[in-house]
N, C-alpha and C positions, 0 to 999 in steps of 0.2 A: 092272447093279444090284449093289451091294456085298454082302458076306457079312452085315453087320449089317442092311442094308435087307431082305434076304431073310428074315432071322429075324423082323424086325418084321412083314412081310407074313404070315408063317406064324402068328404069335401072334394076329393079327387074326382069322384063321380060327377060332381057339379062343375067340373072344368078347371079346377086349380091344379097346378103342378104339385109334386110331392112336397117340395120345400116351401112353396107358398102356403099349402095347407098346414104344414107344421108351424110356420110362423104365425098364421092367423089363430090357430088353436092356442098357441102360447100366449098371444096378446089377449085373447078372450078370457083365458084363465087368470092372467095376472091383473086384469082390469086396467091398470095404468102402469106402464113399464118403460125403462130405457132400452136402448139397443143392446147393451151388454146383458141385461136381464133377459131380454127376448132370446138372444143367442144362446144363453145358458139353458133356458127352459126348453127351447125348441131343439137344441143340439144341432143347430145350423150355424155354419161359420159366420163370424161377425161381418166379414166383407160381403157375404151373400145376403145377409139380413139387410145391410145398407142398400143393396140393389133391389131386393124384393119389396121393401116397404113402400117406395114411391109407386110401384105397380099396384100394390093392394090399395093404396090411397086413391090412385086414379080410378080404380074399379069401384070405389065407394065402400071398401071393406074396413078401412082404418082411417084414423085422423090423427094429426100431430097437434099437440098442445105446446104453444110457444113457451120458452123458458130455458133455463140452463140447469141440468141437461134437458134436451128435448124429450118429452114423454109421448108415448104412443097409446091410443085407446082404440078398441075394436068396436065396429058397428055391431049392434045386437044381432045375435045369430039368426033370428027369424027374418030380420031385414036383409041380412047378408045373403041368406039363401034365396030370398025373393030376387035380389039383384042378380045373383048367379043364374037363376032360372031364366030371367028375362034376357040376359046376355046370350045364353045358349039358344033361346028361341030366335033372337035377332040374327045370330050367326047361321043357324039352320036356314032361315028364310033367305038370307043373302046367298048362301051356297046353292040352294035350289034355284033361285032366280038366275044366278050365273050359269048353272048347268043348262037351264032352259034356253038361255041366250046362245050357248055354244052348240046346242043340239043340232040346229039347222046347218051351222058351219061344218060340223063334223060329218053330217050326212052328205052334204055336197062334195066334200073332199073324198069320201069313200066312193061316191058315185063316179068321180073322175079317175080313180085309180084302177088301172087295168089289172085283171086277174092274171097271176103267174102260176103256172102249173109246173113247178120244178121239183123233181124228186131228189130230196136231200138226204144223204146218208152220213150223218156225222158220227165220228168215232171218238171214244175217250179211252185213254190207256194210262193207268197208274204205273209209273216206273219206280220200282221199290229200291233199287241199289245203284251203286256207282257205275257199274258196267253198262247197264241198260240206259241210264241217263246220258252217259258220255256217248254211247252209240247213237242215240236218237238226236242229240245236239249236233253231232258230226254230220249226220245225214241232212239235217235241216240247213246247216250252213253250206254244205257242198251243193245242195240242190237249189239254193236260193238263186233267183235270176234277176231280181230287181231291188229288193229291200231286206235288210236285217235291222230290226229295232230291238234294243236291249235296255232294260231298267234293272239296276242292282246297286248295292252299296259299293263304296270305294274298295273295301277289302275283297268282296266277292268279284268285283271287276278285275282286280289283279289276278285272282285265281282263274277266272274265266279266260283272260287273255293268255295266261301262261299255258292253260290246258289246250286251247284251241287256236294257238298262234298260226299254225300251218294252214288250217282251214280258213281262218279269217283273211290271211294273206291271199289265198287263192280266190276268195270271194271278191276282194278288193281289185284284183287283177282282171276279173270279169266285169268290172264297172258296177258291181253291186253297191248300192248306197247303204252305208252303215251309220246308224244313228244310235248314240249311247247317252243315257241319262244316269248320272250318279250324284252322290252328295258332295257338298262343297269341300274342296281341299283345304288343308291348313295353310298352304302357301300357293302362290300363283303357279298354275300349270303342273303341279306335282304329279297328277295322274297322267296327263298327256306325255310329260317327259319320261315317266317310268315306262309307259307303253312303247314309246319309240326307241328308248335306250335299250330296253331289255328284250323285247320280243318282236315288235313290228316296226322297224325303222323306216320303211318306205310306204306304210299304209296311209291312205287318205280316209279320214272319218270325221263325222260331226259329233262333237261332245258338248253336252250342256250339264249344268249343275242345278240341283234342287234338293230341299230337305223333305219334300212331300212325296214319299215313296210308299204307296199303299200295298204294293206287292213287288216281288222280283219275277220278271218274266222276259221271254224272248219271243218275237214274232217274225216269221219268214214269209215274205211276199204277200202279206195280208191274208194268208191261207191257213197257216198252222201256228200253234203257240205251245211253248213249253213254260209251265207255270210252277213256281216254287210253292210248296204247301206251307212253308214257314220261312221267315227271313233270318232265322238264327242258324248257327252251325256252319260247317264248311259247305262249299259249293255243291258237292255231290253227296253230302252226308245224309240228307233227308229226302224222302220220296218227292217226285215231281209228277205233275199231270201234263200229259200231251193230248192235244185235241186238234181236230180240223173242223170242229163245229163252227159253221159260219156265224151263228149268233154269238157264241162265247168269244170267238176270236175277235169279232166286231166290238164287243164290250171292252176287251183289253186294248184293242187298237185305238178306240176313242179315248180311253184313259191315257194311253201313251201320247196321243196328239195334244190332249189338254195339258199334260205335264210339260211336253216339249214347248208348247206355246208360252208357258209361264216361266220356263227355266232360264237360267243365266248362261249366255254364251261364254265359252272358255276364252274367247278373244276379249270379252269385256273384263274378265278377271285380270288379263294382262294389261289392258290399256286404261282401265278405270278402276284400279285395284282398291283404293281406299273407299270411294263412294259405294261400290258394290259390296265390299266387306262390311262397311259401316251399316248399310241398310240391312244386310243379312244379320248382323249382330243385334241391332236395336229391335228388329222384328221378333226376335226370340225372347225379349225381356217380358217378364210377367209380374203381376202385382206382388209387392213386398221385395222385389229385387232391388239391391242397393249396391251401386257400382261406383268405384273410384276411377276417374278418368284423368290421365296425366298427358299433357300436351306440350309441344315446344313453341308454337306460335299461334297467332289469332286465326290464321287460315285453317290450321288443323282443328282448332277448338270449334270454329263455326261449322266446319264440315261434319263433325260428329254430332254436336249438340243440336244443330238445326235439322239434320236428318232424323235424329232421335225424336224431336218434337213433331216434325212433319209426318212421320209414320203414325204417331199417335193421333194427330189431327185427322188424318185420312181414315183412321179406324173409328172415329167418333169419340175419341178421348179428349179431355181438356189438357192444356199444357201451361206450365209456369216456368219463367226464366227469371232468375235473380242475378242482376248485373253487379259486378264488383270492379273488374278491371276497366270496363267501359261503362258509360252511363246508359240508362234505358233507351234514350233516343238514338244513340249510336248502335245499340243492339237491334232496334227496330229497323234502322236503315240497312244494316247488314242482312237482316232477315229478308227485306224486300229484294235486295240484290240476289239473294239466294233463291228466291222464287216463292216465298211464303206470302200469302195475301194477309198482311198484318191487320189492315183496317177491318177487313171482313171478319177475321177471327176474334179481334178485340171487341167488335160490335156485338157478336153473339155470345161473348163470354168464354169462348173456347181457348183464347190465348191471353195471358197476362204477363207483362214485363214489369218487374219491380226493381228499384234500386235496393242495394243491400240494407240501407237504413230502415226500410219498411218491413224487413223480415228478420234480419240477423242482429245488427248492432245499432242501438239507439242511445244517444248521449254517451258515446264511448264505452258502453257496457253491453254485454250479451246476457240475455235472460233466456235460458233454455225453455222454461215453461211457456213463455210468450211465443217463442218460435214454434213449439210443438202445437200450441193451440191454433196458431195461424195455419199450419198444415191441415189440422183436423177440420177447421172451418172451410178452407178452400176445397177439401175433398167432399165434404157434405154439400157445399154449394154447387160443385160440379155435377154431382148426382141429381140434385134437385132441378138443375137446368136441363137434365136429360142426357148428359154425357155418360159414356160407358165406363169411364175410369179417369184417373189423373196421373200424368207423368210430370215430374218436376226436375229442374236442374238449377244448380247454383254455382257461381264462381266463388271460390273460397278465399280469394286474395285478401278480402277485407280483414280476415282474422290475423293475417300476417301484418297488414298495415297497422292494426291497432294492438299488436303484440298480445293476442289472445290465443296462443297456441294450446295452452292447457285446456281452456274452455272449448276450443275446437275439438280436441280429442275426446273430451267428455261428451260433447254433442254427437259426434260421429258414432261413438259406441252406443249411445242411447237411441239413435234413430232407428225406427222400426221395432225397437224393444219397448220403449216407453210410449212411442207414438201409436203403434199397433193399429195402423190403418193400411189397407191394401193399395197403396200408391206405388209407382215406380220412381226411383230417384237415381240421378247421376250427379255426383259431386265432382266438380271440375277443378283441377290443380295445375298451375303452371310449373313445369319442371324446374325452371330457373328459381322460382320462389322456394321450392322444396330444397334445392341444392344450397341455397343461401341461408337456410335455417341453422340454428345453433347446433343441432345434432341430426343431420338429414337421414342417416341410416335408421336410427331408432324411430324417428318421426314417420318415415315411410313405412316401416314395419308395423307400427301401431295403426296407422291409417289403413293399411292393407288388411289387417286382421279385422278392423271394424266394418269392412265392406264385403269381403269374400270374393268379389270379382274385380279384377284390375284390368283396365283397358288403356293401352298405349297407342298413340298414333303420331304421325309427323316426325318419325325418327330418322328420316333422310330428306334431302333437298326437295324431291318431287312429291313428298307426302305419299310415297308408294308403299309404305310398310305399316302394317298394323298388327298388334299382338294382343291376345287375350289370355290372362292367367287366372287360375282358380286357386284360392287359398285352401 
């Protein structure tokens, strides 16, 4: 272990996380350094360094020197260790004080709880092969009197229904409540349609969608559970654990209820297709994701971009909207109608709405370096204000208005390559503008390559269709 690694391990004992310790050691060694130098010396990703430095500064372990670029200096090690020791002492005192306060409450609660003398004999059985797994699942479904709860992926669900169609139909006829959680389909009701068309045309079941599937399992009557040891492979390819342990079944039942409560109803996918799918899509976006969004009309544009910003605001991120087809005041008014508290978020600095002249084109000219610096400064400012990240969106119509298509392509190709900051970006394009360009096919191809992910919406009259493509 090197000298620096030993120092990092020592600082972890003082209460720092591994990456915090690495960043502090790097700053202490460099004396005065930029974020890039710190990232290189500490071997911590640049976006993580941006997040860690405000925390270290708040703890009193580093300080920023104003200037361009911003330089970071470490608090002397002796002072830093004293600060960390005091923090640990304060934390320990607060914890002990809180525990003493709770002690009497817990004692009174235990005194009121009646003693239960129940002889519990839980069993655990590992089912190693397909024959034993199928046999046990068949018995569970046939013996169920009230409930069958199932969590599995879309592919596994199709296998399960095909394998146990007869047993599931029999359970439904006995008025057993069947609840299924699976992952979001590519189109409305594809799972439900396949179930009813291919295997169980008359079955009544509750189906919901989620992407949060910690495990695949089935529970019958809250009494017994069949649990997959892995979520990969075919349905009966890997061993399964069966148990009637009250405590373990209870754990999985609570997990199911939590998933069920937060999952999306299949009816919502049918009646609110675009909002549900938009939210599902924008919730999956991560820092450095760069998406091109093609829309047909303002309603489709607002639906996607406002949901995109709202998801970020709800998660503690900052958001930026660059208006081009509409002016900033029109965008703000549309946001209010959508349900975004514009005044509140602008007051805290969480939301900023700019005209394109403030970010993209000034005096009929586009300067890429200026725009890139704008994004960098907005990102840094968001972190300094305490936000967890930044998501931006811009209407790109201004480049068509000023006949700057070549500059637009160069900018799109450079975004997140030259910029190199971990923000999320959606670049919004009107389909009619793209179609009216001098070479729409090649223009679209170049734009798609520059983004990697392409989002379409508003492709029919009721805005009920949405499509995502990957390059």
